[in-house]
C-alpha positions as CSV (number, residue, x, y, z in Angstrom):
1,M,-68.3,0.2,15.9
2,S,-71.7,0.0,14.2
3,S,-71.9,3.8,14.0
4,L,-68.7,3.8,11.9
5,K,-70.3,1.5,9.4
6,T,-73.0,4.0,8.7
7,L,-70.4,6.8,8.0
8,K,-69.1,7.1,4.5
9,L,-65.3,6.8,4.3
10,E,-64.4,9.8,2.2
11,F,-60.7,10.3,2.4
12,F,-57.5,8.4,2.8
13,V,-55.0,11.0,3.9
14,R,-51.5,10.7,2.5
15,C,-48.9,13.5,2.5
16,T,-46.7,13.9,-0.5
17,E,-44.1,15.7,1.6
18,S,-41.4,13.8,3.6
19,V,-41.9,15.2,7.1
20,P,-39.2,14.3,9.6
21,C,-39.9,13.1,13.1
22,P,-40.9,16.2,15.2
23,C,-39.0,14.8,18.2
24,C,-35.6,13.9,16.7
25,G,-35.7,14.9,13.1
26,E,-35.2,11.3,11.7
27,Q,-37.2,9.5,9.0
28,L,-40.7,8.2,9.7
29,S,-41.9,4.9,8.4
30,V,-45.6,3.9,7.9
31,I,-46.8,1.3,10.4
32,G,-50.5,1.3,9.7
33,S,-53.6,3.6,9.7
34,R,-56.5,4.6,11.8
35,M,-59.9,6.2,11.5
36,R,-60.4,9.8,12.6
37,K,-63.8,11.3,12.7
38,V,-64.2,15.0,12.0
39,K,-67.3,17.2,11.8
40,N,-67.9,20.0,9.3
41,S,-69.8,23.2,9.8
42,N,-73.1,21.4,9.4
43,A,-72.0,18.9,12.1
44,Q,-72.0,16.2,9.5
45,P,-69.4,13.6,10.5
46,R,-67.0,12.1,8.1
47,V,-64.2,9.6,8.5
48,L,-60.6,10.2,7.5
49,I,-58.1,7.4,7.3
50,I,-54.9,8.8,8.6
51,R,-51.5,7.0,8.5
52,R,-49.7,6.0,11.7
53,M,-46.0,6.5,11.4
54,R,-43.0,5.5,13.6
55,C,-39.7,7.2,13.9
56,V,-36.8,4.9,12.9
57,N,-34.6,6.4,15.5
58,C,-36.6,7.3,18.7
59,R,-39.5,4.8,17.9
60,R,-42.2,7.3,18.8
61,I,-45.5,7.0,16.9
62,H,-47.0,10.0,15.1
63,H,-50.2,10.5,13.1
64,E,-50.2,12.3,9.7
65,L,-52.9,14.9,10.1
66,P,-54.1,17.0,7.2
67,D,-54.4,20.8,7.5
68,C,-58.2,20.5,8.0
69,L,-57.7,18.9,11.4
70,V,-56.6,20.4,14.7
71,P,-55.2,17.9,17.2
72,Y,-57.7,16.7,19.8
73,K,-60.5,18.7,18.3
74,R,-63.6,17.2,16.6
75,Y,-64.4,20.0,14.3
76,E,-62.5,21.0,11.1
77,S,-60.0,23.8,11.5
78,A,-62.1,26.1,9.3
79,C,-65.1,25.6,11.7
80,I,-63.0,26.4,14.8
81,E,-61.5,29.3,13.0
82,S,-64.9,30.8,12.3
83,V,-66.1,30.2,15.9
84,V,-63.1,32.0,17.4
85,S,-63.0,34.7,14.8
86,D,-63.7,38.3,16.0
87,R,-65.7,38.9,12.8
88,P,-69.4,38.7,13.5
89,G,-71.7,36.4,11.5
90,L,-68.9,33.9,10.6
91,S,-69.6,31.4,13.3
92,D,-72.1,29.4,11.3
93,V,-71.2,26.1,12.9
94,A,-73.9,23.7,13.8
95,A,-73.0,23.1,17.4
96,D,-74.6,23.7,20.8
97,N,-73.7,26.8,22.7
98,S,-71.6,24.9,25.2
99,T,-69.4,23.5,22.4
100,L,-69.0,27.0,20.9
101,Y,-68.1,28.4,24.4
102,R,-65.5,25.7,25.0
103,L,-63.9,26.3,21.6
104,R,-63.7,30.1,22.3
105,F,-62.4,29.4,25.8
106,W,-59.8,27.0,24.5
107,F,-58.5,29.4,21.9
108,A,-58.4,32.4,24.3
109,A,-56.4,30.3,26.7
110,I,-54.0,28.8,24.1
111,Y,-53.3,31.7,21.7
112,P,-50.5,33.3,23.8
113,Y,-48.8,29.9,23.8
114,F,-49.3,29.7,20.0
115,L,-47.7,33.1,19.6
116,N,-44.7,32.1,21.7
117,C,-44.3,28.9,19.7
118,L,-44.3,30.8,16.4
119,N,-41.7,33.1,17.9
120,T,-39.6,30.1,18.9
121,I,-39.9,28.5,15.5
122,A,-38.9,31.8,13.8
123,I,-35.8,32.0,16.1
124,R,-34.9,28.4,15.4
125,L,-35.0,29.2,11.7
126,A,-32.8,32.2,12.2
127,Q,-35.5,34.6,11.2
128,G,-35.4,36.5,14.5
129,R,-38.3,37.4,16.7
130,V,-41.6,38.6,15.1
131,K,-42.0,42.3,15.4
132,E,-45.3,43.3,17.0
133,P,-46.6,46.8,16.8
134,S,-45.7,49.1,19.7
135,V,-49.3,50.2,19.9
136,P,-51.5,47.6,21.7
137,T,-53.6,45.8,19.1
138,L,-57.3,45.8,19.2
139,S,-57.9,42.1,18.8
140,V,-56.3,38.7,19.0
141,H,-56.5,38.3,15.3
142,Q,-54.6,41.5,14.6
143,K,-51.8,40.1,16.8
144,I,-52.0,36.8,14.9
145,G,-51.7,38.7,11.7
146,C,-48.1,39.6,12.7
147,Y,-47.2,35.9,12.5
148,V,-49.4,34.5,9.7
149,E,-51.5,36.1,7.0
150,P,-54.9,36.7,8.5
151,T,-56.9,35.3,5.6
152,P,-59.1,32.2,5.8
153,G,-57.0,29.2,6.8
154,W,-54.9,31.1,9.4
155,L,-55.6,28.5,12.1
156,A,-54.2,25.7,9.9
157,R,-51.1,27.9,9.2
158,I,-50.6,28.3,12.9
159,V,-51.2,24.6,13.9
160,R,-49.0,22.9,11.3
161,P,-45.6,24.4,12.3
162,I,-46.4,24.0,16.0
163,V,-47.3,20.3,15.5
164,N,-44.3,19.6,13.2
165,A,-42.0,21.3,15.7
166,N,-43.3,19.0,18.5
167,L,-44.6,21.9,20.5
168,W,-48.3,21.0,20.6
169,I,-49.8,20.7,24.1
170,H,-51.9,17.6,24.8
171,T,-55.4,18.0,26.1
172,R,-55.5,19.0,29.7
173,L,-59.3,18.9,30.3
174,A,-59.2,15.5,31.9
175,F,-56.9,16.9,34.6
176,L,-58.7,20.2,35.3
177,S,-61.3,20.3,38.0
178,V,-63.3,23.0,39.5
179,N,-64.2,22.9,43.2
180,T,-67.8,23.9,43.6
């Protein structure tokens, strides 16, 4: 707890939108707040105060995350985006090589699921399936460009609808083991 006292509390996160419960679609009510640490590209930590919300119907608790956060990740979404980007020279994130490797590995493993989720959301909204080119694309990011605009902030534009549709997968690293 002493390390939190040395960090400067910079932001109190509060959404102006009325987002329904991702599980049942009912109204959410604020029940408190909690601290969430996040690192920027210089690995400087900052603390965000995010609201805890409970559904009035199903009673599940949700956290109101800003677009700069990816659930269960400690770096800002812009940092993760630059690390997993195919464009060279953009991964100027102050992190050790193992962290960069894990972020790239995570994204490579999860991006097919992201694309399927975005297709599912499009179908739910009666927009039909996303049309991908018949020619195999050269990179993951060209494929993502079929779903969201591939300009900076594309990861946040992918994460937000997936989280709000209650399709986000919780971390599995604690359950994975490798026999050596």
